[in-house]
N, C-alpha and C positions, 0 to 999 in steps of 0.2 A: 625500528626493530623490526623485524620478520615475528609472524606468531602463524603456529596451527591450529587446526581448526579444536583440538580440544584448552587449549590457549585459558577461555577463559573459565572452561572449568575447572582446569589449576588454581586458574587465583580464585574463585567461589568457595574452593576445597582448602582456603590457606595456606597452600604450597610456598614454599618463602622462589620469587622469581629472578633468572638472573640471564646476564647476554651471556649468548655460547655460538662466535660462528654467526653473529648479525638476527642470533634468533631467539623470541625472549624463552623462558625454558623453564621447568620446574628443576629447583636443585635439588629441594626436600620436602616431604610431608612431613611427617615424624621423627624425623633425623635418619643422619646418613648409617648409622650402625642399626636400627631398629626395621630398614627396608633393606639390608645387605644379609638380615639375619631370615629376612619372609622369604628373601627370593630364593637361600641356599636350604631354607627348614618347609617351606608350603611354595608359595610363588606367590610373584607380583606383576603388573602391568605399568609398563615402560611407551610412552605417549615419544616414536620416534621418528616422528615426521617431518622433522628436520633435516633428517638424510635427502639425498636428492634421488629419482628416481626418473631414468634415462630407458627409451625403448627403443630397439634398434631392431626395424623390421624392411624385408623383401630377400631378393633373394643375392641379395651382396651381405646380408647382415650377420651372418657365420664369419665369411670373410675380414668384415670389417673390424668384430672381435678376436679373429686371427691372428690378427696384424699389430692390434693394441695389447691386447692380456696376456699373461706368462703360462697359461694351463692352456691343453691342447684339448678344445671347445670338442672337435669332429668327434670324441671319444663320449660327449656324452647325450647321454638318452633323453628323448623330447621330457619335461616333466624334473628336470635332473639341474641341482646347484653346484657351484664352483670355487670359492675361493680363491680369489688372482690377484695380482701385484697389472698397476700399468706402470709401464718406466717409460725413460726420456731414449735418447740416443745414446747417451755416454752412461745407462745402467739404472740412475737414480730412479728413486717411486715416484709418480707423479700424482699417485692412490692408492689407496687398497681398495679394490671391490666384491663386490657379491655379483657375479653372472647367475639369471635363472634362466633355464632353457623351457619356453613355451610348447613350441613347435619347431620345426629343421627351419623358418621363415621368419621367428619371431621369440624377440629377448629381452628381459628384463634386467637393467643394470644397474645395482645399489653404488652409491659411490656416499663421498664422507659432505657435509654441510658445507662447508669450507672450501671444497674443493667442484662444487657444482658448477660455478660456471664456466671455469676452466677444462674439467671436462667434456661438459659439454660443446665446446670449442673443438675440443683433441679428436672428439668421437666423428665432430662432425668434417674436421681435416681428411682425418684418413677416409672417410667416405666417399667423400669427395676428389679425394687423388686416385681410389680405387676405381672409381669411375673414370678418370680419365687422363690415364696414363701414361706417359710419356710417349712419343711417334715411336710405331712400329712394334709396341705390345701392346695387349687384348686390354680389355675394360672388363671388372669385375662383375656390371651390372651395376643395380641400384640396391641403396641401403636408406633408411629416413632412418633421423635423429629425431629423436623429439624428448623434450621435456615434459614428463607428467607428474611431473610432481603437487603441482599446485589442484590435480586435481584428486590425487590420490593420498589416502593419509596412510601411517602404519602403526600400529601397535602390535609390540612385543608382549609375552606373555611368558614366563620364563620360571621355574624354580619346581621342583621333584614333581608337584600335584597339577602341573600347568598340562599338559599333553591329557589327563585323565578328567580336568573341567571342562578341556575345548571338546573332547566325544561325547561328553554329559551334555552338548550345544550343538553339536555339530552333524550335518549328513552331508554325505559324501558322496556326488553323483553316479561312479564306479565302485558304488558299495564300499571303499576299502575306509578302516575304524580308524582315525587320528590315531591309537595308541600303536599300530602293527605299521605305519608311516618310513620310510627310512631315513635317517638323518640327512641331511641335504638335498631331498625333494620338494616340490612344490605341486599343490594343484587345488583345481575349481572346488569351491565347497559354499556349502549356507551354516554359517554359525547365526544363532539366534534368529533366523530368518532371514541374514543379509547374507546374500552373496559375493563372495568374497574372493581372493586367493591368498591361500593358508600353505604357507613354508617353516619349515621345520628346519629352519636354521636362527641364530642363536651369540649373544658376545657376552654371557656369564660362567658358561659351564654349566650348566644346567640345561634338562631336558627344558624342550618348550618349541613356541611357534613362532613367525613373525607372519602379523597380517596384513594385508596391504588393502585396503577398503575404500569404498567411494569417501571424498574427502566429508559430503554432506551424512553422510552415514554415519562417521568418527564416533559422535558425542552418546546416538543409540547405541554402538557396541559398545565401547566404552562402559557404558552404565550397564549393559546385560551383562559382561563378563566378571563386574564388582557386582551384584548382585547377586549371581551366581554362585559366585566362589567364596562369598561372604562366610561361610558357614566352614571355609577349610583356610581364614584368617588373608586369603587372598585382599593383597594392599596395592595401591596407586606408587610407585617406584621413581625418584629420581635421580637427573645424573649424577649425584654425588656417590651414591649403589653402585652406580653402571661402570662407573669409571674403578672404586674402589673392589667388584665382581671381576670385574674384565683384569686388575690388573692379577688379583689372587693367579688366575688361572694362567702367568704369561702373555696375553692379551696386546700384539702392538698396537698403537693407539697414533694417526696420523699426526705428525705439529711435533711430535714423541719421540718413538722409535722410528718413523717415518717419514720423510723428507727426500725435493728432489737429491739434497747431496749422497746421499744414503742409498743401497743396493740392498736387495733381498737377500740377497747372499749374507752381507753385513749384519742383518738385521734375524739372521737366522731363521726366512722363510723360504731356502732353496725348493724346502718340499712342494715347496707352489710356484715354482716354475720346471714347463718341461723342458729346461736346455738344450735336452737332444732330441727331440720329438719334434721340432717345427721351426717357422722365423717368428720372430713377432721384433716388435721395436725396442732395442737394447739389449740384444740378444747376443752380437756380438762383442759386446764388452761386460755383457758380465762373464761369454766366456774366458776370456781373456783376462778376470777377475780370478775365475777359477783356477786356474792355469798356474797366474806367478803367486795364489796365495792371499788370505784376508790379511792389511796390518791393524787391523782392529772388528769388534763381534760384539752381539748382543750379550749381557752378560746378566744373570739372575742372583741377587746377593739377600742375606737375611742378618738382621742385628741379634743381641740376644736377648734385647728387653725393647719396650716400648717407644723407640726413639723413630723422631721421622723423617724419613732421607727423601726434601722436599725436591724434583726437577730443578736440574742444573746445580747443582752442588756437588762438590768436587768428591769424587774417589783420588785416594792415598794409596800409595806402597812408600812406607815409610815416609818422608819428609817433598816424595815427588808426585803431583799432578800428575796422575792416570789416565783420567775421564773424568766422565761429567754423568752424574743422574739424570735420564730421561721422565724416570715415572718412581717415584714411592709415595707410598705411606704406610701406616698400620694396616695390617691384615687382623680385621675384625676378628673370621675365625681361629686366628692361630696367636694374635695377641702378643704380634713381635711385630718389629718394621720391614717392609720387606723395598724392594727396589728392582728397575730395571738399567744399564748405561752399559757403553758402548767402555769395552778395554779391549789391550793387544792380548794375540791370542795365549800368547804365555801366561797370562794370568787370570783366562778366562776358564779353567781347568778346576776341577768337582774340588772343593775342600779351600783351593789359594785362601791364604786371610787378604784384606783389604782393610782400609778403614774409609771412614768417612766423613769427613767433615758438615760438623751441625751445628748452624749459629757459633763458630769459630773454637769446637770444641769437638776433636776426632775420636769418633764412636769407632769400634772396631766391626767386621761383618767377616761372612764365610762366601764363597760361592758355591749356588746351590742350583742342583736343578728343575726343571722345569713343567711343571705346576708348582707354583708354592704350597695351593690347598687344590686334590684334586674334588669336582664336583662328580656330582653322576654321571655327564655327558660327554667330558671334556674333550678338548679338541678340536682344529678344523678338517675339515675334509675338501 
């Protein structure tokens, strides 16, 4: 398995390590519920260095990204960030990504760990096609595509106390205070004496930031954050709580709510698709789907008790299977079972009643709005 610059620290700290997308990652340290509540109450640190980091640079960098992702990046200012999808020709989701614009010719794209090789190859293919167009068409110029993940670690600091903690340790060259940074922006900063990129992005629904730090400085950065946050109750957080936190917000996870056979419109991510704004791969298929209507859509449901709706369990209307759970668990904050799954549109209306087959027993559930639990900062941009 692959290891992050912090794997040995996790091991020494007694974390339960598991295989996640080929990476040896911490599942938990003190227990999923304790870690989940820490993030909702104070702040926690996440090692997210398994995520892929792809650098796109050069005169044609924006053109490559405009072709690949569903958001119109021409309207994004330097230092901005956007959540977006990358689709295949049929509109299926190759990956969901975050694009950071450093300047007019430099972008950093964060992709899912399991999709890192696929997305690197996809970006390189699109850059090559733009640079060498068919006869009679002008080339868009050069774009350099590099996987920079091995040299850069990623640490997320998330929770109501996260930005205050970072502000106490941070100097931003342009004088901006961390607590004054807008959501979905990125700046060069010096945190605890270490220069890095600080982005006000996250996957928990709470205020916070994600730090891009030189791999060799990841452990000192991690330990400095823990030391500075000790009085606040800041703790390291594993993948178990990361999953329950994102589920309470209704955030999609690749391989669950998203895959190459699912479109952004079906997944309820039409807000992240500039369908009428610009050309991108998969746009025609998505326009046709919008015109014809959806046959299924991602839907949130909640149970009245602590029964656990696991991925793969059937969703039923009467005796008929009408869908399948894509993500589910007991919400630590709500103390009830919650889940996501795809249902026909007529069964996805708020307040509709369905059943979930859990261990061969039928449990009642109700269609509810997202998020299940509203964090301080919730939502994408």
